[in-house]
N, C-alpha and C positions, 0 to 999 in steps of 0.2 A: 838832421843837420841843415843849417841854413845855407843858402847859396849866396855867392857873391856875383853881382851882375855887372856887365859892362857892355859897351856897344863898339862896333867897328863899321867903317864905311864900305858899302858895296861898290862895284865898278861903276854904277850909275848914281851913286850918291845917297842911296837909301841907308839909314842907320839901322844896322842889324843888331837886335838885342840878344845877349847871351847870358845864360845862367851857368855858373861854375860851382862845382862842389869839390873840395880839396880833401884828399886822403892824407895820411901821415907821411913822415919823411922817408919811410921805406916803401913807398908806392912801387908797384910792379908793372903797372900799365895804365892806359888811358882809354876811356870810352867816350866817343863822340856820338851824340844822339841826334837823329833827324826825326822829328815828330810828324804826326799825320795831319790831314786837312781838318779845318774847323776846330782846331785845338791849339795848344802851345806847350812850350818846354817846361813850364812850371808844374805841369801835371805829372812830371817824372821825378818829383822830389823823393818819394819813398824808394823808388828803384835806385836813384842816385845815392841815397843814404846807404842802402845795402851794398852798393858797389864800393863806396868809399871805405866802409867798414871792412871790406874784403881786400883793400889795398889798391883801388883804382881811382884815379882822378876822373871827374866827369865834366864834360862840356856839352851844352845843348843850346843851339840858337833857335830863336823864333824865326821861322821862315818869313821872308818878305811878305808883307800883306797879311800876316797872321800874328796873333799874340801881341806883344808889345812892340814888335817891329812894324806893325801897321801904323802906329802913331795916332790914328783916330778911327772912329767907327766907320767913317765913309770909305776908308781904304781897306777895312777888314774884309778878307776874302778875295783880294785882287793882287795877283803877283806883279804884273806890269802891263803896259799897253802893247809892248812888243817883246818877244823872246823871253817870256817869264820863266819857263822851265829851265832854260839854259842859265839864266841869271840866278835862279834858286840853287842850281848845282854849283855854280861858281861861288856863291855865298858860302856854301858848305866847304868848298876847297879853300877859300880864304880863311875860314876858321881853322881848318886843318893846319895851314901854314902858321897861323898865330899860335896854335897849341904847340907845334914843334919848336917854334922859337922860344916859347915860354917854358916848356918842359921837354928838353931834348933827351934823346937816348932812352926813351921808354917806348915800348910797342903800343901802337895806336889801333884800336878797334872801332869800327863804325857800326852803330846800331840804328836801323831804320824801321819805323813802324808805319804800316798802312801806306799812305801817300809817301811818307818818308822812306819806306822800303823801295818804292818805285824810283824816287829821286836817287836813292843809294845804288840802285841797279844801273842807273845812268852814270852815276859818279864813278863806278868801277870800270866803265868803258874807257874813261879818261885818266883816272888817278888811282887805279887799283894797286899799283906798285907802292903807293905810300902807306898802305894799310897792312896790319898784321893779321887781320881777319874781319869778316863781315857777318853781322847777325841781322836776319830779316824776320820781322814780326808782323803777322797779319797781312802777309803779301798774297799775291795771286797771279794767275796767268793772264797775259794780255789776250784779248779776243779781237782779231784784226777787223772782222766785219762790223762788230759792235762799236769798236773804236772809230772806224772810218765813218759810220753812220752818225755817231755822236759828234764827231768833229764837224761834219757837214751841218748838222742842226745848230751847233754852237756858233759856227761861222755865220749862218744866216741870222741868228739872233744878234750877233755882234753888229752886222750891217744894219739891221732894222731898228735895233733898240739901243745900240751903243755898247762899247767894250766894258764899261764900268757899271752897267745895269745888272742888278741881281737877277739870276736866272732861276726862277721857281720851276720852270719847265725842265731844265737840265737836272736840277736837284731832284725833282720828282722821278724823272726817267732813271737817274743813277741809283736812287736809294729806296724807292717806293716798295720794292719787294723784300727788302732786308728784314723787316719785322714780321713778315707773314708766318714763318715757321714757329714763332713764339707767341701766337695768339692763344688765348686772349691776352694781349699785351697791356701792361700797366702804363707804359710811356711809349713815345715814338722811337726811343733809343734802347729798348730792351735788348736789341741785337748786339750791343756793346759788351755786356757782361751779365752774368747770373747774379751778381751782387747788386741789390737795389740801391744800396748807399752810394756805390760808385756811379751808377747811372744818375742818381739825383745830384751828385757833385757836378757831373757834366752839365746837366740841365740848368743848374744854378750859377754856372760860371759865365760871366758876361763875355768872355773871350772865346767861348765855345759855341758851336752850333749855328753860326751865321751862314746864311745862304750865300754861296760864292757868286762872283760875277760871270757874265757870259764869256769873257776872255779867259778867266781862270779855267773854265771847263775846256776851252780850246787848248790851253797850255797843258792841262792835266792829261787829256786824252791823247794829245800829240806825243807827250812824254812817254806814256804807257806804250804807245805803238812803237816808238823809236827804241825803247829799251830791249826789244826782242829782235832788232835787226841784226843780221848775221855779221855785218862789218864791226859793229860795236861789241858783240859777244866775243868775237875772235880776239879782241884786245884785252879781255879780262885775263890777268895773270893766272896761269894754271896752278900755281902754288898757293893761291889765296884760299885760306880756310873759310868755309861758309856754313853757318848754322841757320836753318829755317825752322821757325816755331810758329804754331798756329793752333787754334781750337778747331776740332773737327765739325763744329757747328757754326763756323765763321762764314757768313755769306760772301765776304770779299774774296775768300779763298775757295768759294764754291764747295763748302763743307769738306775741305781737304783735297778735292780733285785738282783745283788750280795750283795748290801748293806742291802736290806730288808731280804735276806737270813741270813746274819750275825746277824742282829737284832733278828730274830726269833731264831737263834741258842743260843744267849745269854739268851733270855727269857726261852727257853726250859731247859737250864741247871740250872735255878733258880736264875739268876741275878735279883735282885729286882728293881733296878732303871736303866732302859735302855731307852734312848731317841733317836729317829731317826728324822733327819731333812734333807729333800731333797729339793734342790733349783731348781725351774723350769728353764730349759735351761742352767743351770750352767755346766761348764766343769770340768776338773780335779783339778785345783788349785783354790779352792774357796777362799783362802786367797788373791788371786791375780785376782779375778773376777771383773766384772763391778759393782757388788753389794757387794763388800767386806766390806763396812761399815755396812751393814745389818748383814753380817756373824760375824763380830767382835762383834757387839751388842749382837747377840744371844749367842756367846761363853761366853762373859762376864756375861750375865744374868745367864747362867747355872752355871758358876763358883761361882758367888756371892751367888746363892741359896744354893749351896752345902757347902760353907764356913759358911753361916748363920746357916744351920742345924747342922754343927759340933760345932758351938759355943753355941748351945743350945737354940737359939732364934727361935721363930715361923716364918714360911715362910710368907712373905708378899703377 
């Protein structure tokens, strides 16, 4: 199914690109997608098609500085000169409000992958009450010491080299170890998926794989650090259903360790409905894995169950 695209203005005037996939007249819900770093929303077309066929409208924005929201190659991989993380979360919320104006009275679920999962975890500190549920794909646990050290290095680079300079150093520090478990590796991105065709699609996509800027890494690492702060966690609605899904060979989730830690964190703060699904041998992009059909079915079953609960019917 082809998407319909449109743009909306951010609070600081950036034009945010959105892909929309429409289900039929009897749609039962909406899924808003937050994609990961160094990629874009167009990569979710297959997943969106499966969702629309199952009765869900889908909206997915390209985050500022990424995909078609970047506008040009020079901006690709750069959120903003100041407060980029907060602005990206605000962009997501602006899209939520547009969705609710356009399609009122349907439950809205947020799906965040990788960096999009971290943005989504910040989002629910501020706007969790607007969601019927949250799905986190390819997420992980924040590591305070590593985040603080990374922020320090990135800030030094910002001062010495400028905020918009691409940081090969931070990119190497962040990702150099991700491919090691998969040696001998065919490409630098074998950690994304066991499916070589999906890895090649990523490599051949001009809007994917760009080395981000120094200030992008400041924003990213600051956001990851902030998402675990007690004050924000306390504001997450306890009734918000959360699904965590990951491959147990995903380096972002520390081979499942970081995902389990996040699951326990949500349980400890009192979230009542938290489900964890780890897929054996799965890597980072479970939506593009060799068993993606199974992953799609699991996500749809989870969504359908929560929609049924909201409608007041008993769970089958």
